[in-house]
N, C-alpha and C positions, 0 to 999 in steps of 0.2 A: 574316572569313569567317562566313557565316551558317549556322545549323543547317539541314541538309537531312535531312528525316525519312524513314526507311525505314518503309513501311507494309505491307510483305509482297510488294510487286510488283517488287522488285529495282530500287529507285530509283537512277538514275545520280547518283553523287557523294554518296550518303547518308552521314551522319556521326553520326546519333543516332536514337533510337527515340522521344524525347519532345521537346516544345517547351518554351520558357520558360513559356508560358501553361499547358501541361499540368502542369508542376512546381508552379507557383504555386497552381493549383487543388487539387492533391494536398496541398500544404503547408498551405494555408488551411483545408482540411477537418480538419486535425490541430492547428490553432492555431499553426502555425509560420510566422513572417514574416521575410522577408529584405528588405534595403534596395533593391537595384537589379536591373533585368533583366540588366544587363551582368555583375554578380556571379554571378547564377544561370546565365547562359549559359556563363561561364568554368568554373563548377563542373561543368556538364553535360559540357563537353569533357574535363575531367580525369577525371570519373567514367567516361566512355566509354573513355578511354585504359586505365583499369584493367579495366573490364568486358569489353572485347573480348579481353583476354588470358586469360580463363577457359576451362576445358575444359567445354564444354556437352554436354548429352545430344543424341542424334540426330546428323544430318549436315546440312551446309549444303544448302539447297534448290537452289542453282545454283553451279557451280564458279567463276563469274565475279563473284559478288556481293562487294561490299566488306566488309560487316559479317557477323557470325556468324549473325544471324537474318534471314530466316525459315529454319527447319530442317525436315527430314523426319524421321520416326521419333522424334520428341521426345515421349516418353510423360510427361505431366504429370497427376498425380492420377488415373491409370487411363485417361486419354483421350489420343489422339494430337493434338498441336497441328496446326492447319491450316497447311500449308506456304505459304500465300499471305497469312498474317496474322502480326502480332507479338503473341504471347500477353500477356495481362494480367500474368502472372507476370514476364515480362521487363521490362515497364514498371515494375512495382512494385519490382523489384530495382534498376532504374536510379534510381528516385526515392530509394530508400534510399542508394544509392551517392553520389548528388548531395548528399543531406543530410549524409552523413559528410564529404564534401569541404568543404561550406560550414561545418561545425562545426570545421574545422581538424584533422580526424583522417584526412587523406588516406591511402589505402592505397598510394599511390605514393611518399610521402615517407619519408625515414629517420626512425626513432623511437629514442629512448633509453629505457633502463630507468628505472623510477620510483625516484628517489633519496629516501631517508628522512632522510639527514643528510649534510652536507658540512662539512669543517673546512678552513680555509685554512692556519693555522699547523700544521705537521707533517702536512699533507695527510691527511685521513681522509674516506672515502666509505663510506656504508652503503646498500645497495640493499634494497628490500623483498623478503622471502623469496618465492621462486618468481615474481618479477615478470616480466611479459611485456615485450617491448620495443616494444609498440604498444598503443594504446587498443583495448579490446575493443568491438565494435559488434554486439551480438546481433541487432538488427533487420535489419542487412544480411546476416548469416549465415543467419538464418531465411528471408529473401527469396530468397537465392541457392540454398539447399539443394534447391529443387524443380526447378531448371533446369540444375544442373551435375552432372557425373559424380561419383559417389561416389569417395572416395579409394581408390586402388589399382585402380580399374576400368580395364581395357584396352579401347581403342577399336579399331574395324576399320581395317585398312590397305588 
């Protein structure tokens, strides 16, 4: 299946906001290099699986659109995003989510706590104090915080 890019015009069959070439350009600008286009495309699909499950600001622009964006009433940095475009902030967040996927820290995969020590004889396990059960990815969190609803915010019904 090929990536079909949503550009804000409610593209039929859309499944991404970015192309492999878009991602490579973004990554190259940051000195990040990956091996194959196929690997990047697969990571974009997985990143989209996670991304589309988020609770975004605003409302879908059209009730029949496949993806969460474009949106109406999406206030980003004090300005409403155009309901016929995909905001740069959405693409940047998806670039970060794709990088997280490529780095092997998928937001969709089960993660285990950081183990400081294991012992086989008489079985002993020691976990890091207050360890999270997944790798922290601040760049993804920062990219997402401009386009998702704050925790505890109730949306309209």
